[in-house]
C-alpha positions, 0 to 999 in steps of 0.5 A: 923735803928740799935738799940744797947742795953746797959742797963747801969745805968745813972743819970737823971735830970727830970722836973716836968710838966703836972703831968709827970716827963720828963728827961731833961738831963742825965749823961752817961759815964762821959758825960752830954747829954741834951734832946732836944725832947721826941719822945715817952714814954711807959710802959712795963713789965719785960723781964721775959725770960732774967731776971729769978727770977725778979718780972714778973709784974714789970713795967718800963717807957721808954722814947725815946728821942733825945739828944746831949752832946753839939752843936758840936755833932749831936743829937742821939736817946736814950732810957731811962728806969726808973722802976716804984716805983724806983729811978734808971735810965738806958740807955737802947739803942741807935738807929742809 
């Protein structure tokens, strides 16, 4: 398994359910990706070694999802990150 890191901003539409806000689709590189399944999600603190000067206690919630841009394309595994307390979303990585 190979993970390619992107950290690119994306637009995400989420659903509200069971007190959590799970992503259901995201717009990346002018393409709409539909989330087919959420494999897992977790929280992590900032990468202090790669982003000096940022809040060391800042947390992000990360979702590892299976998504596809349509029926003709095979689904892939994507990591979507959302800083807690913020509104921005990022496509953190693609897993091959």
